[in-house]
Short mmCIF file of the C-alpha atoms (twelve columns), coordinates in Angstrom:
data_MODEL
# 
_entry.id   MODEL 
# 
loop_
_atom_site.group_PDB 
_atom_site.id 
_atom_site.type_symbol 
_atom_site.label_atom_id 
_atom_site.label_alt_id 
_atom_site.label_comp_id 
_atom_site.label_asym_id 
_atom_site.label_seq_id 
_atom_site.Cartn_x 
_atom_site.Cartn_y 
_atom_site.Cartn_z 
_atom_site.pdbx_PDB_model_num 
ATOM 1   C CA . MET A 1   11.153 15.190  -16.257 1 
ATOM 2   C CA . ALA A 2   9.769  16.093  -20.148 1 
ATOM 3   C CA . GLY A 3   12.293 15.601  -22.698 1 
ATOM 4   C CA . THR A 4   15.353 13.508  -20.843 1 
ATOM 5   C CA . LEU A 5   16.319 10.224  -22.080 1 
ATOM 6   C CA . TRP A 6   17.369 7.578   -19.385 1 
ATOM 7   C CA . CYS A 7   19.969 5.136   -19.838 1 
ATOM 8   C CA . GLY A 8   20.999 2.112   -17.505 1 
ATOM 9   C CA . THR A 9   24.086 0.355   -18.484 1 
ATOM 10  C CA . ASP A 10  25.879 -2.592  -17.925 1 
ATOM 11  C CA . GLY A 11  29.147 -1.028  -15.694 1 
ATOM 12  C CA . GLY A 12  28.130 2.316   -15.394 1 
ATOM 13  C CA . GLY A 13  25.280 2.627   -14.059 1 
ATOM 14  C CA . LEU A 14  22.377 5.156   -14.310 1 
ATOM 15  C CA . ASN A 15  23.468 8.373   -17.034 1 
ATOM 16  C CA . ARG A 16  20.854 11.184  -17.476 1 
ATOM 17  C CA . ILE A 17  20.879 11.626  -21.630 1 
ATOM 18  C CA . SER A 18  20.611 15.635  -21.863 1 
ATOM 19  C CA . ASP A 19  21.807 16.175  -25.220 1 
ATOM 20  C CA . PRO A 20  21.693 13.007  -27.536 1 
ATOM 21  C CA . GLU A 21  23.650 14.811  -30.355 1 
ATOM 22  C CA . ASN A 22  26.420 16.186  -28.825 1 
ATOM 23  C CA . GLY A 23  26.981 13.504  -26.292 1 
ATOM 24  C CA . ILE A 24  26.060 15.148  -23.219 1 
ATOM 25  C CA . PHE A 25  25.186 13.131  -19.911 1 
ATOM 26  C CA . GLU A 26  24.948 13.402  -16.105 1 
ATOM 27  C CA . ARG A 27  25.706 10.069  -14.284 1 
ATOM 28  C CA . ILE A 28  23.380 9.920   -11.879 1 
ATOM 29  C CA . GLU A 29  25.135 7.681   -7.971  1 
ATOM 30  C CA . PHE A 30  23.944 5.571   -6.165  1 
ATOM 31  C CA . THR A 31  26.828 4.950   -3.116  1 
ATOM 32  C CA . SER A 32  26.988 3.905   0.588   1 
ATOM 33  C CA . GLN A 33  27.598 5.396   3.486   1 
ATOM 34  C CA . GLN A 34  29.884 3.137   3.793   1 
ATOM 35  C CA . ASN A 35  31.057 2.226   0.447   1 
ATOM 36  C CA . ASP A 36  32.131 4.559   -1.752  1 
ATOM 37  C CA . ALA A 37  31.887 2.362   -5.125  1 
ATOM 38  C CA . SER A 38  28.988 2.592   -6.794  1 
ATOM 39  C CA . LEU A 39  25.764 0.331   -5.948  1 
ATOM 40  C CA . LEU A 40  24.157 0.580   -8.780  1 
ATOM 41  C CA . ALA A 41  26.810 0.273   -11.895 1 
ATOM 42  C CA . ARG A 42  24.917 -2.696  -13.611 1 
ATOM 43  C CA . VAL A 43  21.008 -1.250  -14.311 1 
ATOM 44  C CA . LEU A 44  19.058 -4.042  -15.758 1 
ATOM 45  C CA . THR A 45  16.036 -2.400  -15.835 1 
ATOM 46  C CA . ILE A 46  14.298 1.332   -15.211 1 
ATOM 47  C CA . LEU A 47  10.288 2.580   -13.924 1 
ATOM 48  C CA . ASN A 48  8.767  5.135   -14.199 1 
ATOM 49  C CA . ASP A 49  5.778  5.503   -11.823 1 
ATOM 50  C CA . ASN A 50  2.933  7.686   -12.354 1 
ATOM 51  C CA . SER A 51  4.555  10.682  -9.627  1 
ATOM 52  C CA . GLY A 52  7.350  10.861  -11.727 1 
ATOM 53  C CA . MET A 53  10.198 9.133   -9.111  1 
ATOM 54  C CA . LEU A 54  12.961 6.550   -11.186 1 
ATOM 55  C CA . TRP A 55  12.584 2.577   -9.742  1 
ATOM 56  C CA . ILE A 56  15.987 1.687   -10.960 1 
ATOM 57  C CA . PHE A 57  16.977 -1.966  -10.846 1 
ATOM 58  C CA . GLY A 58  20.290 -4.400  -11.018 1 
ATOM 59  C CA . ASP A 59  21.465 -7.372  -8.646  1 
ATOM 60  C CA . GLY A 60  19.966 -8.037  -5.572  1 
ATOM 61  C CA . ILE A 61  19.536 -3.717  -5.497  1 
ATOM 62  C CA . PHE A 62  17.162 -1.373  -6.215  1 
ATOM 63  C CA . ALA A 63  16.558 1.939   -5.852  1 
ATOM 64  C CA . SER A 64  14.554 5.139   -5.985  1 
ATOM 65  C CA . PHE A 65  15.164 8.590   -7.555  1 
ATOM 66  C CA . TYR A 66  13.021 11.851  -7.605  1 
ATOM 67  C CA . PRO A 67  14.926 13.605  -10.481 1 
ATOM 68  C CA . GLY A 68  13.140 16.966  -9.599  1 
ATOM 69  C CA . ASN A 69  15.068 17.738  -6.140  1 
ATOM 70  C CA . GLY A 70  17.301 14.397  -6.764  1 
ATOM 71  C CA . LEU A 71  16.361 12.630  -3.652  1 
ATOM 72  C CA . LYS A 72  17.134 8.562   -3.009  1 
ATOM 73  C CA . ASP A 73  16.750 5.469   -1.993  1 
ATOM 74  C CA . VAL A 74  19.008 2.203   -2.343  1 
ATOM 75  C CA . TYR A 75  17.217 -1.141  -1.362  1 
ATOM 76  C CA . ILE A 76  19.233 -4.049  -0.673  1 
ATOM 77  C CA . ILE A 77  18.050 -7.953  -0.853  1 
ATOM 78  C CA . LYS A 78  20.191 -9.978  1.011   1 
ATOM 79  C CA . PRO A 79  19.787 -13.283 1.984   1 
ATOM 80  C CA . VAL A 80  17.519 -14.279 5.384   1 
ATOM 81  C CA . ASN A 81  17.699 -17.436 6.986   1 
ATOM 82  C CA . GLY A 82  18.619 -19.537 3.824   1 
ATOM 83  C CA . LEU A 83  16.454 -17.704 1.608   1 
ATOM 84  C CA . PHE A 84  18.160 -17.353 -1.868  1 
ATOM 85  C CA . ARG A 85  21.138 -19.509 -1.201  1 
ATOM 86  C CA . ASN A 86  19.283 -22.710 -4.082  1 
ATOM 87  C CA . SER A 87  19.470 -22.333 -7.600  1 
ATOM 88  C CA . ARG A 88  16.260 -20.541 -7.510  1 
ATOM 89  C CA . GLY A 89  17.949 -16.872 -5.830  1 
ATOM 90  C CA . LYS A 90  22.070 -17.739 -6.688  1 
ATOM 91  C CA . SER A 91  21.646 -14.643 -8.461  1 
ATOM 92  C CA . LEU A 92  18.891 -11.919 -7.934  1 
ATOM 93  C CA . GLU A 93  18.562 -9.722  -11.214 1 
ATOM 94  C CA . PHE A 94  15.748 -7.767  -11.286 1 
ATOM 95  C CA . LYS A 95  15.127 -7.474  -14.995 1 
ATOM 96  C CA . GLN A 96  11.019 -6.854  -15.522 1 
ATOM 97  C CA . ALA A 97  8.937  -4.072  -13.465 1 
ATOM 98  C CA . MET A 98  5.420  -3.371  -13.018 1 
ATOM 99  C CA . PRO A 99  3.601  -0.400  -11.052 1 
ATOM 100 C CA . GLY A 100 1.056  -1.521  -8.643  1 
ATOM 101 C CA . ALA A 101 -2.217 -0.429  -6.889  1 
ATOM 102 C CA . GLN A 102 -1.937 2.471   -4.441  1 
ATOM 103 C CA . GLY A 103 2.250  3.607   -5.428  1 
ATOM 104 C CA . SER A 104 3.498  -0.057  -5.380  1 
ATOM 105 C CA . ILE A 105 6.284  -1.326  -7.116  1 
ATOM 106 C CA . TRP A 106 6.355  -4.686  -8.713  1 
ATOM 107 C CA . PHE A 107 9.894  -6.950  -9.979  1 
ATOM 108 C CA . LEU A 108 10.718 -9.980  -10.937 1 
ATOM 109 C CA . GLN A 109 13.559 -11.766 -11.327 1 
ATOM 110 C CA . LEU A 110 13.200 -14.465 -13.962 1 
ATOM 111 C CA . GLN A 111 13.879 -17.774 -11.608 1 
ATOM 112 C CA . GLY A 112 10.283 -17.310 -10.858 1 
ATOM 113 C CA . LEU A 113 10.787 -14.498 -7.596  1 
ATOM 114 C CA . LEU A 114 8.415  -11.817 -7.628  1 
ATOM 115 C CA . PHE A 115 8.538  -9.123  -5.386  1 
ATOM 116 C CA . ARG A 116 6.130  -6.199  -4.647  1 
ATOM 117 C CA . PHE A 117 7.393  -3.348  -2.640  1 
ATOM 118 C CA . ASN A 118 5.762  -0.896  -0.992  1 
ATOM 119 C CA . PRO A 119 7.204  2.347   -1.044  1 
ATOM 120 C CA . VAL A 120 5.306  4.467   1.973   1 
ATOM 121 C CA . THR A 121 5.538  1.494   4.185   1 
ATOM 122 C CA . GLU A 122 8.749  -0.131  2.912   1 
ATOM 123 C CA . LYS A 123 7.233  -3.326  3.443   1 
ATOM 124 C CA . LEU A 124 9.020  -6.176  0.596   1 
ATOM 125 C CA . THR A 125 6.978  -9.455  -0.109  1 
ATOM 126 C CA . LEU A 126 8.171  -12.610 -1.653  1 
ATOM 127 C CA . TYR A 127 5.553  -14.346 -3.901  1 
ATOM 128 C CA . PRO A 128 7.587  -17.210 -5.683  1 
ATOM 129 C CA . VAL A 129 6.347  -18.494 -9.404  1 
ATOM 130 C CA . PRO A 130 5.651  -22.712 -8.828  1 
ATOM 131 C CA . ASN A 131 7.538  -22.721 -12.176 1 
ATOM 132 C CA . TRP A 132 11.878 -22.134 -11.901 1 
ATOM 133 C CA . ASN A 133 11.497 -20.387 -15.735 1 
ATOM 134 C CA . VAL A 134 9.686  -18.171 -16.718 1 
ATOM 135 C CA . PHE A 135 9.834  -15.682 -19.994 1 
ATOM 136 C CA . HIS A 136 7.276  -13.376 -20.078 1 
ATOM 137 C CA . TRP A 137 4.984  -11.884 -17.038 1 
ATOM 138 C CA . ILE A 138 1.797  -9.262  -17.529 1 
ATOM 139 C CA . LYS A 139 -0.907 -7.947  -15.404 1 
ATOM 140 C CA . ASP A 140 -4.509 -8.599  -16.709 1 
ATOM 141 C CA . THR A 141 -7.907 -5.613  -16.038 1 
ATOM 142 C CA . GLY A 142 -8.763 -8.376  -13.155 1 
ATOM 143 C CA . ASN A 143 -5.743 -8.023  -11.445 1 
ATOM 144 C CA . SER A 144 -3.676 -11.350 -11.578 1 
ATOM 145 C CA . PHE A 145 -0.231 -12.103 -12.956 1 
ATOM 146 C CA . TRP A 146 -0.165 -14.474 -15.330 1 
ATOM 147 C CA . PHE A 147 3.353  -15.656 -15.954 1 
ATOM 148 C CA . ALA A 148 4.525  -17.348 -19.482 1 
ATOM 149 C CA . CYS A 149 7.469  -20.265 -17.755 1 
ATOM 150 C CA . ALA A 150 9.346  -22.822 -19.155 1 
ATOM 151 C CA . ASN A 151 7.438  -26.589 -20.350 1 
ATOM 152 C CA . GLY A 152 3.963  -24.798 -22.017 1 
ATOM 153 C CA . ASN A 153 3.381  -23.622 -18.317 1 
ATOM 154 C CA . LEU A 154 0.758  -20.566 -17.921 1 
ATOM 155 C CA . TRP A 155 0.741  -19.611 -14.222 1 
ATOM 156 C CA . ARG A 156 -1.585 -17.282 -12.506 1 
ATOM 157 C CA . LEU A 157 -1.229 -15.081 -9.358  1 
ATOM 158 C CA . MET A 158 -4.051 -14.097 -8.360  1 
ATOM 159 C CA . MET A 159 -4.522 -11.021 -6.170  1 
ATOM 160 C CA . ASN A 160 -7.734 -11.468 -4.339  1 
ATOM 161 C CA . SER A 161 -6.889 -14.772 -3.283  1 
ATOM 162 C CA . LEU A 162 -4.010 -17.420 -2.749  1 
ATOM 163 C CA . PRO A 163 -2.670 -19.766 -3.845  1 
ATOM 164 C CA . PHE A 164 -1.752 -20.104 -7.194  1 
ATOM 165 C CA . GLN A 165 -4.038 -20.938 -10.081 1 
ATOM 166 C CA . SER A 166 -2.240 -22.876 -12.731 1 
ATOM 167 C CA . GLU A 167 -2.984 -23.569 -16.557 1 
ATOM 168 C CA . TYR A 168 -1.205 -26.044 -19.151 1 
ATOM 169 C CA . VAL A 169 -0.570 -25.160 -22.551 1 
ATOM 170 C CA . PRO A 170 -0.049 -28.645 -24.366 1 
ATOM 171 C CA . ASN A 171 3.552  -29.246 -26.287 1 
ATOM 172 C CA . MET A 172 4.928  -25.934 -26.160 1 
ATOM 173 C CA . PHE A 173 8.408  -25.185 -24.489 1 
ATOM 174 C CA . ASN A 174 8.443  -21.617 -24.667 1 
ATOM 175 C CA . VAL A 175 4.841  -19.550 -23.618 1 
ATOM 176 C CA . SER A 176 4.482  -15.698 -24.614 1 
ATOM 177 C CA . LEU A 177 1.735  -13.561 -23.593 1 
ATOM 178 C CA . GLY A 178 -0.303 -10.572 -25.077 1 
ATOM 179 C CA . GLY A 179 -1.642 -8.075  -23.634 1 
ATOM 180 C CA . PHE A 180 -5.607 -7.734  -22.380 1 
# 
């Protein structure tokens, strides 16, 4: 909805601020049939895709919300066969997201777990970044992802061929990336 300000909070969920001058807002609830509690009380990032859908990300959970008709889908990522039960996945805080090709959604857990979600098939794919400490990431015009990591490492995920290819930036702890 044009002119609407969406606000994600740490405990108050997703809010639509319709009148900022008078403090008028509406909380958008994400509950399950099994639990009355809000599943997305802690919103870490919001992504608005090209179709007008909002994607909301929190702790081990993400959701889609279409403001035009109020439709919502909630997706919870739980450990499977021990996956995510190590130091890398102990907290699945999804703090960064970006749109991908053909409507896919990419989101990152800053301990180096990158996810691609296809909303049509509801398929979730995991791409682990070799370095566990990601500071920033960007996507270049060649459809590759670049990750700025601790210890001066740049990691590149080329979507046309796997595995990762790496580049090393010497004598630095934190690497910053710019746009292409």
